[in-house]
N, C-alpha and C positions, 0 to 999 in steps of 0.2 A: 116680695122684692122689694129691696132698700136701695138699688141703686139708682143714683142719679147724676146730675151732671157739671161738670167743672164749672159750665157758666149760671148754672143757678146757685151754687155756692156761693161763686163772686158776686155776683148781683145781691145775692141777699146781703152779703160784707158791705159793697159800695153804701147800702139801703138803712144800712145800721154804723156804720162809720168803724169797722172792726177787721182784722182781718183772717182769709181763711187758710187754716195751715195745710199745704201739700208736704207731703213725707214720702221720700224717696223707699224703692223694696229694692231689694236686691237678691234674697231669698226669701222661701215660705215662712222660713223665722221674720224675717221684717215684716213682711206682710198681716202673718197674725197677729204682732205684738202690735201693729199701726191699729187694727180691726180692734182688739180689744181695747186697748187705751178708747178708743171712738164709741163704743160699748159701752164700757164702764162709766164712762163721763157722758153720755149723752149726747155728744158734740160731733157734729158732721165733716170731713176732711176730704183731701184729696191725696188718693196713692197714687204715688209718680213712678215712670218704669222708664229709666231713660236709657237711652240707646246703648250707652257702656254697659249698663247692667242687662241688659237681652244679649247683648254681645258675647257674654261673661258664659252666657248659658249656649251659647249656638246658636241657636234660635228663638226667637220674639213668643211662638204661639204657646209653648205649654205655661211660660208662667203664666202670662196676660191672660190664660185660661185661668187659672186658679187663683189668680187677684180677682179675676170678675165674679169666680164663684162664690169668695167670700164677702166681695160687696154684694151678693144676690141675699147672704145668709144673714148681713149684718143685719141688727133692730133699727140701725139708724144709718141715714141717708150718705152711702159712701160714693165719689165718683174717680174714675181711673182716668190717668192723666199720661199720655207720652212725652217724655223729656229731650231739651236738645237733640232734636234730630238734624243729623246733617246728612243722612242716606236718604236719597230719594227713592229708595226702592224699599225703604221701611214707612215712608211717607206715603206709597201707591197705596201699601200694606194695609195701613189706616184709611184710606179711602175707599178705597175699591175692593178688596183684598180680605187676608184670612183674619186681622185684628180688627176690619169695621165693627162687628159686633159688639165686638168686646172694648172699646175705650171711645169715648164722648169729646175729647180734645186731643191738642198737641201744639207743642214748642218748636218752632224751625228756628236754630241756630245758626245764621250767615251773620253774627256780629264780627269774627275774625274778616271778613272779606271788605274791601272798601264801601263807603257810602251807597256808591251806586250799585256794585252788587248787591250788597245788603238790603236794598230796599227791590231790585229787580228778581233774585230770588223768593223774597218774602210775599211779594205780589203775588209771584207763580203759586206757590204752596198755599197760599191764603183762598185764591183763586179755588184751586182742587179742592182743599180741605171743607170750605164752604156750602160750595156743591154738593157736598155730602153732609153737609150740616154738622161740621164738627166747630168744635170751639177754638179758636188761634191765638197761641203767643207769641211774641218775636222778642228778640233783645237789642237796643242800639245802647253802644257805650262798650267800653270793655268791667266784666268782672272778674277781680283776679282767681289767681288759680288753677286754672285751664291748662292741660299739659302741653296742649298744641300753641301757647302762647304764653310763656312763662312772663308776663309782665307782674309789677305789682299795681294792686288797685287803686294804689297813692300819687303813681306818673302823673306827668305834664300831658291831658289830652286826653285819658279814659274815662272822664267822669260823662254822663250824658248829658247833652246840653240840651234846654229845653224847648228851646225855637228848634232845635232839629227834630228833637223827637215829635214836635206836632207836627210838620211836616209830612217825619218818616209813617207816623200813623196814616197822618192825611190820604199818603201816597200808597200804600199797602194796603190798609186795610183792616189791619189787625184789628181782635178783640180785647188786648191787653198788651203791658209791655214791660218787658224784665230791665230795670233800669241800673247803670252802673254809678253807687251812689258812695262809697267806699267797703263794701264788705267783699269776701273773697271765698272763691269756694275750698273744700278739703282742710278747713282750719279746725284743729282740733282742740286749740285753746281760745275763749273765748274774750279775746281783746280787740276787737274791731269797734273800730270809732265812725261813724255814720254822719254824712252831711244830711243835716235836719233841714237847713235851709233851702239847701239843691233840692229833697224828696218836695217839700212845700211849693218850689215854682213847678215843678212837674208836676206836681200834683193839679197843679193851675191852670197850666198850659195843654197838659195833655189830656184829651179827653175820653178816654179811656183809662181802666182800673192799673195802675200799679204794680210790679212784682221786684218782692227782694229776693235775688238768689245768696248762695252762700251766708242765709242765716244762721247756722251752727256755729258761726267763728262769734257773732254776733251778742254781749251780754243783756240781761232781761233788760232794765233801765235807756238802754241803747233803743233795745226790739221797742219797747213800749210807745217810744220820742217816735220810730221811724211809722208805725199806725198812725200813733196821732197827726202826722203829719202828713200820710196819704197811701201808704203802703196797703194794699188788700189783698197781696195773697203772699204769704210767707215761704218759701224752700226749704227745708232741713233734710239732709242727709246725713254727714259727719257725726253727727250727734250721737245716731241710730248706732252706726260703726265704731264711736268711743265706749258706747256703752256696752256693746257687745263683748270688744275683744277685752275691756278690763274684766266681765266677767270670765268669760273665758280663761283668760288666766290667772284670776283665782281659785278656780274650781280647777285646772288644771296643776296647778301646782298643791293646792290641797291635796289632790288626791293624786299622784302620779299613775298608778299604776289603773284609771277608768279608761274603760275601751267602749262601754256601751254611751253612745253621741247623744242620747237624751238626758243623761244626767249633767253633761254639760252644757247644753242647749235651750234647756227647760230654763236656768235659770237667766242666760243669755237674754233669752226671750221676751221675760221679765224686766231684766233692767231696761231692754229697747220701749217695753211699755210704757214703764214709767217717764221715761225722756219722751214720749211721746204724751203722756201726762202734765208732764209739766209743761211743754209747749201749749197745747191746748188750757192750760190754765191762765195762763202768762199771756196768750190771746184774748183771753175774756178779762182782763182787767183794765181799767180803764186810765 
């Protein structure tokens, strides 16, 4: 069995001044591509299942079981994480329901609420999750690109304040904090510019590892600088979707008569694997 925990991988990243890759799964092809990249590179990573991805499948357990099986079979240690949870039923499923044997960590997303509400909701989830042995991530500030709150990642007041972040972690007891430093979710172009000075100030003030969401839109040099400044978990999702859809378009254009999905899903899976390999190589660079 090669299953490990997000906590172990992030702790290792902190000890070595690096960042662990956390890659989103939507389909089985995503999961296979991610596991293949980890195996080929010999590097561990986190397989992430977001609330939206699980909702797409109608029920959470089948995809989670498939990802768990892939992680067990992989020759390198892989972790499984639930991302952007707002549904308390899904939290309960992870704490003491059918998802409990399948995942080792979760992210509670209450950043769209007021600060006081975010603290209260996050504390409640953290207490439940910690009692079940789960590692907990939360978010403070506004990371752009969320469909329910379409503000810019560069608007006034959306960045994570270091002093407030320190108070938030103390009040909630979370194990890691996703911070708003200029990235946005769902970016298909890699043009984001991060506030590296803010990342460094956050890393100095906040006693838990920092997480960067929306990393698909961050150029290589910006991502390297973010890790050097203190980011310890790097979340990527859209980059795989871009690779998948680009490959599908090419395959279907080249052969409009193709009907066997294996003919176009296989190269798409390879394209996603290559995207993950690039990320893993990048995070190994100083």
